[in-house]
Structures are given as structure tokens and as C-alpha cells.
Residue, then its C-alpha position, 0 to 999 in steps of 0.5 A: x808742320x809734322x804729323x808722324x811720317x807726314x809733312x803738312x804744308x798750308x796753302x791757304x783757303x783751308x787747303x794743305x799739301x801733304x807729302x812724306x817726311x824726307x827721312x821716311x820717303x827714301x825708296x818708298x812705295x805708295x801701296x794703298x791710297x784714298x781717292x779724290x773726294x774721300x772724306x777722312x777723319x783726323x788721325x786716319x790714314x790717307x795712304x799706306x806706304x812701305x820702304x825697304x825696311x818698314x811701313x808707315x801711314x800718311x795721316x793729318x790731325x784734322x778732318x779733310x777732303x782729298x781734292x787732288x792726288x799726284x797720280x804720276x808720283x804714285x805710279x812711279x813709286x809703284x813702278x820703281x819700288x826700291x829705287x830713289x828719285x835721283x834723275x826721275x823728275x821727282x823730289x822726295x818731298x813732292x806732294x802726294x795729296x792736296x786736301x781741304x780742311x772740313x768738318x768740326x773742330x776737335x776742341x769745339x766739339x769736345x763732347x764728340x770725342x768719346x765716340x771716336x775710338x779706334x783699334x790698331x787697324x784704323x779705317x776710314x770713318x765716312x762722311x757724317x758717320x761716327x763709330x765707336x768700337x765696343x768689341x773688335x767685331x762689334x761697333x755703335x754708329x751714329x750720325x754727325x753733322x757739324x751744322x746740327x745742334x746737340x739735339x735733332x729729331x729723326x724718323x722713318x728708318x730703313x735698313x738698305x740691304x742684308x749683305x752690306x759691304x764697306x762704304x755702302x749705305x746701311x740705312x736711311x732716315x729723315x731728320x730735322x734739327x731741334x733748334x732753340x726758340x721754336x715753339x709748336x710751329x716746329x712740327x710743321x717746319x719739320x715736315x716741310x724741311x726734313x732731310x734724308x741722311x744715310x749711315x755708311x758701313x766702316x766695314x763688311x757687316x754681318x748683323x745690324x741692330x737698332x738702338x732699343x733705347x730709341x724705340x723705348x723713347x719713342x714709346x714712352x716719350x712720344x713726339x708728334x708725327x712719330x719723330x724721335x728726339x736724339x742727342x748727338x753726344x749720347x745716342x747711337x742709331x745702330x749697333x753693327x757686327x762685322x762680317x768675318x771673311x777669314x780668321x787670321x793668325x801668324x801669316x795664315x788665313x782660315x775660312x770655313x767651307x762646310x765641315x772643312x777649313x780652307x787655309x792660305x798665306x795671309x799676304x796682305x797682313x803679313x808686311x814682311x811677305x808683302x815687301x819680299x814677294x815673289x813667293x816660291x812654294x817649296x815643300x808641302x804636306x800631302x793629302x791624308x797627312x794628319x797634324x796634331x797641334x803641340x802649341x809650340x813650333x819646336x815640337x810641331x811638324x811643318x805644314x808647308x814651306x814658302x820661300x821669299x825674295x828675302x832672307x827668311x821664308x814662311x813655315x806654316x804650323x798646325x793651330x789645331x788638330x787636322x787632316x789634309x784633304x786637298x792641296x792646291x795644284x795651282x800653288x804646289x805644282x812647280x815647286x821652287x818657282x815663283x807663284x804668281x797666283x799666290x802673289x796676286x790672289x792669296x785669298x782666292x785661287x791661291x789658297x794652299x790647303x783644305x783640311x778637316x779639323x779632327x775636333x770640330x767643337x774645339x777648333x770652333x771654340x778657338x776661332x771664337x776666341x780669335x774673333x774676340x781678340x780681332x784676329x779676323x778680316 
């Protein structure tokens, strides 16, 4: 069975071996992968891989839990990138994961599909937490458990922090299923058998907002003991806003530092750069240099040139009017030599420039538009 670049082999007892399509795995590298124990929703990636020519994801068309990882094979692809499997002890179709099918069936819970909306950069939806994108930076999240009926009671919500990172718990709450056939005795059962559940962060979070409709429902349709009746299909619990760590555009990242902006090469997002490392800093603008954005590369001056281990390097151009106020000596001291700092820590010690925007309001508006477009990390 095939799922895009993935071969799925059934082992029985809801277990499956996951490997690459032979056409895709010639001279490939497993760049990123999820660990044992991770629960992955249908269609989301188990691993991110690259070849000499392209990148691809491994995914399956059902919700699964990773139970085994072929670590020796993954380590081999990383150590021997660009080499085939001949005489290596591995075959091109050796398994990479063993997964176990878990969770709900798509057709059985058709009403839940409307919440499963993803952008062009899929993320892992953690166990029992569903997500619906409203904007690239704004989402609704709710709780889902396939053992629950459509309706369930909740109460005692607690937000579990302010600076919440991806995969961390956002909030806790108590719940009790609204099973059919239960009369007034359900309130005693609810207090006796209630359970605690958590929502997890699908990305770094800046702001958290509670569903105001649930507060109104509790106010105008109160249940005993402060329980709130929810519907898995219709009711989200929180609205979350993604934290913007960097703005990104064409191989470059930007980060506010007071009135200044730090810039760097966005190696993680630029697949071409990632495949053709190491990077060789070649030319750069000095401190005091002023750039005016002319909206076209042909008319704009280059801020810098970074060569790569491939036929094409990267030239960065101004996206806004700016003045160079600092350059990073760790990057620009040994021109023409491979820069390990830039390769290994491009968002930290490998930054390129600090610049001052000449029109702060116009620049801020540009970044606001980028946020609406999802051009951020």
C-alpha cells in the first residue's frame, strides 16, 4: 500500500511497517523524525527526508502511534548522505518505523473532519487535541477522545503557564461523558468518576483565549456543580495565537531587538541551502551602509553574498529601507571559508547583521502583512 512516498506493510494486530518508496529512497537522508511513543494524526509526517534532488515526507492515512524506530538505518543515512545502500548491510526498502493504528476511523467520525484543517507546513496534532486553523497564526483547539459520546461535561479549566512551547500542556480541565440513559444520578457519578484531561500546544503560543460562548452557556444554561455541556463537533475550548519568533522571506529571517532588527540566513526553511551546505560567506555590506528597497532584485543592491556547495549561492537584498549598524564577526571574518557557526546555529550565534529600519512604521506594517500570510516561525 502506498501513501505518496511511503510504503505501508501490514503486520497484523494493527501493526504496520513504514518504509520509503524505492524510487524516493535512493541516496536519501532522514533529516527529522518523530520518536517512539509519538501519536501522529492521519496525513501528518512521521519523518522528513531529503535526496540529492528533492525532499519528501513519510506519512500514513490513519492515526498511529510510533512503537519502533530503525535507529541504525537512520544513523546510516545521516552519516552517508549522498551514498547508496550497496554493500552497506541495508536495503533500500528496509523499514524505518513500526507503527500501531490507534484512535478514530475517519468515516466513523465524519463530523470531526471539519476540524482537521492544516496549512502548507503540517504539524503533529498531539494526543486528544484537535486543531482548526483560522489564520496562519490563529487556531481553535479542542478535546477529542474516541471513547466519548458527542457531548460531554467539563469544568475547572486552568491555564498552565504563559510562555508555552510546542508539545507542552496548555490547560487542564475535568470532564465526564454525557452518556445516554442517565438521569439525575449522573451528577453524583460525574463527581465520583470525573477525569482530568489536558490540551497540548501544537506550536509555540503567544496568547490564549477561552471560548466565550462556553462562558455564556454556563451563565444562561447552568448545569449542577458548575459543569458545562460541550459538543465535540461544535465547541472548541481555546483560541490560541502563535508566537512569532522570526519573520521569514526568501532565505532570510528577521527578528526585532528593540528599535533594531537582527537578520540571518534561514537555513532551516531554505531546502536548497540545507542540501548544499556548508556555507561560504563571501561578501557583505559594512557598518553604516544604507540600503533603499526598490522592490526588484535587478534595481536593489545586494546586502551580502553567501556561496554554497552547489551551483547557486544566496544573495540577500533589502526588503525595507535600512542602515547596517552591526555585522557578525563570527560569520564575516574568514571570507571564502566554510562557516560552521552559520551552518549549525543560523538563528543564534550565526546571525548576519543588525540593521536600523529607516521607516519604522512602514517596516512594522510589512511584518504585520507577513504575519497574515504565515511568513513567520
